[in-house]
C-alpha positions in Angstrom: 43.3 -75.7 -11.4 46.0 -74.0 -9.4 46.5 -71.0 -7.2 50.1 -70.6 -8.4 50.6 -69.4 -11.9 53.9 -67.8 -13.3 53.9 -64.3 -14.5 54.0 -64.0 -18.3 55.6 -60.6 -17.8 58.2 -61.4 -15.1 59.0 -64.7 -16.7 58.8 -63.5 -20.3 61.7 -65.6 -21.6 60.0 -68.7 -20.2 56.7 -67.6 -21.8 58.2 -67.1 -25.2 60.0 -70.5 -24.9 56.5 -72.0 -24.4 55.5 -70.8 -27.8 58.0 -73.4 -29.1 58.7 -71.6 -32.4 55.0 -71.2 -33.3 53.3 -67.9 -34.2 50.9 -66.6 -31.6 47.3 -65.7 -32.4 46.0 -63.3 -29.7 42.5 -63.4 -28.3 41.9 -60.5 -25.8 39.2 -59.8 -23.4 38.4 -56.1 -22.8 37.0 -55.2 -19.4 39.5 -55.9 -16.6 42.1 -57.1 -19.1 43.1 -54.0 -21.1 40.6 -51.6 -19.6 40.3 -51.2 -15.9 36.9 -52.1 -14.4 34.7 -49.0 -14.0 31.4 -48.2 -12.2 29.6 -48.1 -15.5 30.5 -49.9 -18.8 30.9 -46.7 -20.8 33.5 -45.5 -18.4 35.8 -48.5 -18.9 38.2 -46.9 -21.4 41.3 -48.6 -22.8 44.3 -46.3 -22.5 45.7 -45.0 -25.7 49.0 -46.6 -25.1 47.3 -50.0 -24.9 45.4 -49.3 -28.1 48.7 -48.4 -29.9 50.2 -51.7 -28.7 47.2 -53.6 -30.1 47.4 -51.8 -33.4 51.1 -52.6 -33.6 50.5 -56.3 -32.7 47.8 -56.6 -35.4 50.6 -56.0 -38.0 52.7 -58.8 -36.5 50.1 -61.6 -35.7 46.4 -62.3 -35.7 44.5 -60.3 -33.1 40.9 -60.8 -32.0 38.8 -59.4 -29.1 36.4 -61.7 -27.3 34.2 -59.9 -24.8 30.8 -60.0 -23.0 30.2 -56.5 -24.5 27.8 -56.0 -27.4 29.6 -56.4 -30.6 29.3 -52.8 -31.8 30.1 -51.4 -28.4 33.2 -53.6 -28.2 34.4 -52.5 -31.6 33.8 -48.9 -30.8 35.7 -49.0 -27.5 38.7 -50.8 -29.0 38.6 -48.6 -32.2 41.2 -50.6 -34.1 40.3 -51.4 -37.7 40.9 -54.8 -39.3 40.6 -56.9 -36.1 38.2 -59.7 -35.4 35.6 -58.9 -32.8 33.5 -61.4 -30.9 30.8 -59.8 -28.8 28.2 -61.1 -26.3 30.6 -63.9 -25.2 31.1 -65.0 -28.8 27.5 -65.2 -29.9 28.2 -62.3 -32.4 31.3 -62.5 -34.5 32.6 -60.1 -37.1 35.9 -59.5 -38.9 37.3 -59.1 -42.4 35.4 -61.6 -44.5 33.8 -63.1 -41.4 30.2 -62.7 -40.1 28.5 -65.2 -37.8 25.7 -65.0 -35.2 24.7 -67.8 -32.9 21.3 -68.0 -31.1 19.3 -65.6 -33.2 16.2 -67.7 -32.5 16.6 -66.9 -28.8 16.2 -63.1 -29.2 12.4 -63.1 -28.3 13.3 -64.9 -25.0 15.8 -62.2 -24.2 13.3 -59.5 -25.1 10.8 -61.0 -22.7 13.4 -61.4 -19.9 14.5 -57.8 -20.4 10.9 -56.5 -19.9 10.6 -58.6 -16.7 13.9 -57.4 -15.3 13.3 -53.8 -15.9 9.8 -54.1 -14.3 11.3 -55.7 -11.2 14.5 -53.8 -10.8 13.6 -50.2 -11.7 12.9 -49.5 -8.1 16.3 -50.7 -6.8 18.7 -47.8 -6.8 22.0 -48.4 -8.5 20.9 -51.3 -10.6 21.9 -51.2 -14.3 20.2 -53.4 -16.8 22.3 -53.5 -19.9 20.7 -55.1 -23.0 23.1 -56.5 -25.5 21.8 -58.2 -28.7 22.5 -61.7 -27.4 22.6 -61.2 -23.6 21.3 -59.1 -20.7 23.8 -57.9 -18.1 22.5 -56.8 -14.7 25.3 -54.7 -13.0 25.2 -54.5 -9.2 28.4 -52.5 -8.5 26.5 -49.4 -7.5 23.7 -51.2 -5.6 23.7 -50.8 -1.8 24.7 -54.1 -0.1 21.3 -54.6 1.6 19.6 -54.4 -1.8 21.8 -56.9 -3.7 19.9 -60.0 -2.5 16.7 -58.6 -4.1 18.5 -58.1 -7.4 19.7 -61.7 -7.3 16.2 -63.0 -6.5 14.8 -61.1 -9.5 17.4 -62.4 -11.9 16.9 -66.0 -10.6 13.2 -65.7 -11.1 13.7 -64.4 -14.6 15.8 -67.4 -15.6 13.9 -70.0 -13.7 10.7 -69.2 -15.6 12.5 -69.0 -19.0 14.3 -72.3 -19.6 15.6 -71.2 -23.0 17.9 -68.8 -21.1 20.7 -69.5 -18.6 22.4 -67.3 -16.0 26.1 -66.7 -15.7 28.1 -64.4 -13.5 31.0 -62.0 -13.4 32.5 -59.2 -11.4 29.5 -57.5 -9.7 27.1 -58.7 -12.4 24.6 -61.3 -13.5 24.1 -62.2 -17.1 21.4 -64.0 -19.0 22.3 -65.7 -22.3 20.7 -68.2 -24.7 20.7 -71.6 -23.1 23.1 -73.1 -25.7 26.4 -74.9 -25.5 28.3 -71.8 -26.6 30.7 -69.6 -24.7 34.0 -67.7 -25.2 35.9 -71.0 -25.4 33.7 -72.4 -28.2 33.9 -69.0 -29.9 37.7 -69.1 -29.9 37.8 -72.6 -31.3 35.3 -71.6 -34.0 37.5 -68.5 -34.9 40.6 -70.6 -35.1 38.9 -72.8 -37.7 37.3 -70.0 -39.6 40.5 -68.0 -39.8 42.7 -70.9 -40.7 44.6 -70.7 -37.5 44.2 -74.2 -36.3 47.4 -75.6 -37.8 50.5 -76.7 -36.0 52.4 -73.5 -36.7 50.0 -71.3 -34.7 49.5 -71.2 -30.9 46.4 -69.4 -29.6 47.0 -67.1 -26.6 44.0 -65.9 -24.6 44.1 -63.0 -22.1 41.1 -62.6 -19.8 40.3 -61.7 -16.2 37.1 -63.3 -14.9 35.1 -66.6 -14.7 33.6 -66.1 -18.2 37.2 -66.3 -19.6 37.8 -69.6 -17.8 35.7 -71.2 -20.6 38.4 -70.1 -23.1 41.3 -71.2 -20.8 39.7 -74.6 -20.5 39.2 -74.9 -24.2 42.8 -74.2 -24.9 44.2 -76.3 -22.1 45.6 -79.8 -22.7 47.0 -81.2 -25.9 45.7 -81.6 -29.5 45.3 -79.1 -32.4 43.5 -76.5 -30.3 46.1 -76.5 -27.5 47.0 -73.0 -26.5 48.1 -70.7 -23.7 45.8 -69.0 -21.2 46.8 -65.9 -19.3 44.6 -64.8 -16.3 44.8 -61.1 -15.4 44.2 -61.0 -11.6 45.5 -58.9 -8.8 44.9 -61.7 -6.2 45.9 -65.3 -7.0 42.8 -67.4 -7.7 42.0 -70.9 -9.1 42.3 -70.8 -12.8 42.7 -73.1 -15.8 45.2 -70.5 -17.3 48.9 -71.5 -17.2 50.1 -67.9 -16.8 49.1 -64.7 -15.1 49.4 -60.9 -15.2 48.6 -58.5 -12.4 46.4 -55.9 -13.9 45.5 -54.1 -17.2 48.6 -52.0 -17.0 50.9 -55.0 -16.8 48.8 -56.7 -19.5 49.5 -53.8 -21.8 53.2 -53.9 -20.9 53.3 -57.6 -21.6 51.8 -57.1 -25.0 54.2 -54.3 -25.8 57.1 -56.6 -24.9 55.6 -59.4 -27.0 55.3 -56.9 -30.0 59.0 -56.1 -29.5 59.9 -59.8 -29.5 57.9 -60.6 -32.6 59.3 -57.6 -34.5 62.8 -58.7 -33.7 62.0 -62.1 -35.3 
């Protein structure tokens, strides 16, 4: 990993050179990547200019969204028809002629954990327990700092007593998921195969902003048929397996617009 990653926007010519004549297949995170982080999930709205760029790109190359959001929520927030959507970190995938769910047998475990968490966290002001079909997100952005350790303790207790679940983290949140070897990286690899995009003429390009996206960056790093390009959206340089960076969602949208221009020009 490195703290120094070139800007895919500022060094755009070098980025397109890295495509080496191959067609990109875009995999895009949502929150923090094309929509600015907000106090509550429903407030994280992608700007219409970014949506227009995504719609334009979808006519030029394959485009998929891969997010921790619930699948229907993700598709509703993006609101562009004809794309592939992978919700709950890739446990729930849908697209034209594509439907796959991973970990359905773990839903009762998530139901039980949700009841536990709501019972233990309802009294802590600012805590938001967000149930998705294949995950539970516990948001702490609006929790007072002195109360955050109590939230963390309740989440750890929930997962320690339920070995079929595992805990991951993100920006001001904890998340419980099925304890399976499945994540955004494996979901991207599965999509490449399912969509027939795993040939030498295609290069997967993944844009994401937090540690859950590092799974995808690592999956695409290195050599071999799944080798691709990772772009980390981050205001402050941080360790990442991505080879490129962008500063924030506005620059990410500007980069995608420039990529659309480049693809359209042939």
